[in-house]
Structures are given as C-alpha cells and as structure tokens.
C-alpha positions as CSV (number, residue, x, y, z in Angstrom):
1,A,0.1,-5.2,-0.4
2,R,-0.7,-1.8,-1.8
3,A,1.2,0.6,-4.1
4,I,0.5,4.3,-4.1
5,I,1.9,7.2,-6.2
6,T,0.6,10.8,-6.0
7,Y,0.9,12.6,-9.4
8,N,-0.6,15.9,-8.3
9,G,-1.1,17.4,-4.9
10,R,0.1,16.4,-1.4
11,G,1.3,12.9,-0.9
12,T,-0.1,10.2,1.5
13,E,0.6,10.7,5.2
14,M,1.9,8.0,7.4
15,L,2.9,7.3,11.0
16,R,5.4,5.1,12.9
17,H,3.7,2.5,15.0
18,D,5.0,4.1,18.3
19,N,3.0,7.2,17.4
20,V,-0.3,5.4,16.9
21,N,-3.0,4.7,19.5
22,F,-4.2,1.4,18.1
23,W,-7.2,1.1,20.4
24,E,-8.5,4.4,19.0
25,L,-7.7,3.4,15.5
26,R,-9.8,0.2,15.9
27,H,-12.7,1.7,17.9
28,C,-13.0,5.4,17.2
29,G,-11.5,6.4,13.9
30,N,-11.0,10.0,15.1
31,N,-7.6,11.2,13.8
32,A,-7.1,13.6,16.7
33,H,-7.1,10.7,19.1
34,I,-5.2,8.2,17.0
35,V,-2.1,10.3,16.4
36,G,0.1,10.8,19.5
37,D,2.3,13.6,18.2
38,D,1.2,15.6,15.1
39,S,4.8,16.7,14.5
40,Q,5.8,13.1,13.8
41,I,3.4,12.6,10.8
42,F,5.5,11.8,7.7
43,S,4.3,12.6,4.2
44,A,5.3,11.2,0.8
45,G,6.1,13.8,-1.8
46,T,4.5,14.2,-5.2
47,G,6.0,11.5,-7.4
48,D,7.2,9.3,-4.5
49,F,6.2,5.6,-4.9
50,L,5.0,3.8,-1.7
51,F,4.9,0.1,-1.5
52,M,3.1,-1.0,1.6
53,K,3.4,-4.7,2.6
54,G,0.4,-4.9,4.9
55,L,-0.7,-7.4,7.5
56,N,-1.3,-10.2,4.9
57,F,2.2,-9.9,3.4
58,P,4.2,-13.2,3.6
59,G,6.5,-13.1,6.5
60,G,4.2,-11.2,8.9
61,A,4.9,-7.5,8.2
62,N,3.1,-4.8,10.2
63,G,0.6,-2.7,8.2
64,L,1.5,0.9,7.7
65,V,-0.9,3.4,9.3
66,H,-1.6,5.9,6.6
67,K,-4.2,8.4,5.3
68,S,-5.0,11.0,2.7
69,P,-3.8,14.5,3.6
70,D,-6.2,17.1,4.7
71,V,-7.9,19.1,1.9
72,H,-5.9,22.2,0.9
73,Y,-7.3,25.3,-0.9
74,H,-6.0,27.9,-3.4
75,A,-6.0,31.5,-2.3
76,D,-9.3,32.1,-4.1
77,G,-11.0,29.3,-2.1
78,R,-11.0,26.6,-4.8
79,V,-10.0,23.1,-3.6
80,M,-6.5,21.9,-4.7
81,N,-7.1,18.7,-6.5
82,R,-5.1,15.5,-5.8
83,L,-4.4,12.8,-8.4
84,L,-3.1,9.5,-7.4
85,L,-2.9,5.9,-8.5
86,K,-3.5,3.1,-5.9
87,I,-3.0,-0.6,-6.7
88,D,-4.1,-3.2,-4.3
89,V,-2.8,-6.8,-4.5
90,P,-5.3,-9.0,-2.6
91,K,-2.8,-11.8,-1.7
92,L,0.8,-12.5,-2.5
93,S,1.8,-16.1,-2.5
C-alpha cells in the first residue's frame, strides 16, 4: 500500500487499467507507448490524498498505474518545484 499527498505543484497522474498497455509497461517503460489515450490521464490535485492498495493488498486489489507529472516551468525558465509526501507500507496483514 502507498499513500501520496502533493503539497506544492502538480499532483500524481494515474490511468484506468483499460487505458494501459501492460506489455509495454512491463517491457519498455516508454510512456508514449504505455498510455492508450492521453486525454484519459487523471491527475490528483494539490492537497488531494491518494491511498493506493497495490498488488499485495489483502483481497487481491489491482495496482494503480501512476507516475509523477511532467516537469513544468515558470515563464522565466525556472523549474516549478514539487513537494510531496509518500509513505509505503511494505505489507498489510
């Protein structure tokens, strides 16, 4: 299980399983080939709390396909920083 909250910047992006090419996810890692339809990428907002059960969660939940958002820049070219807290729970019993 994992909990994520973004305090500053853009939130974590996620996909529904029917929008994921799992073969590409496991073998390639290229986001352009993993995502079926870019318009169907969901994003958590700043301050939103995500609790992701994951594959090892009791009861057999599917893992959530997620990633950090692309880097964004201020008008003067500086990178917009992102601050988040991620807590991983290795195993729930």
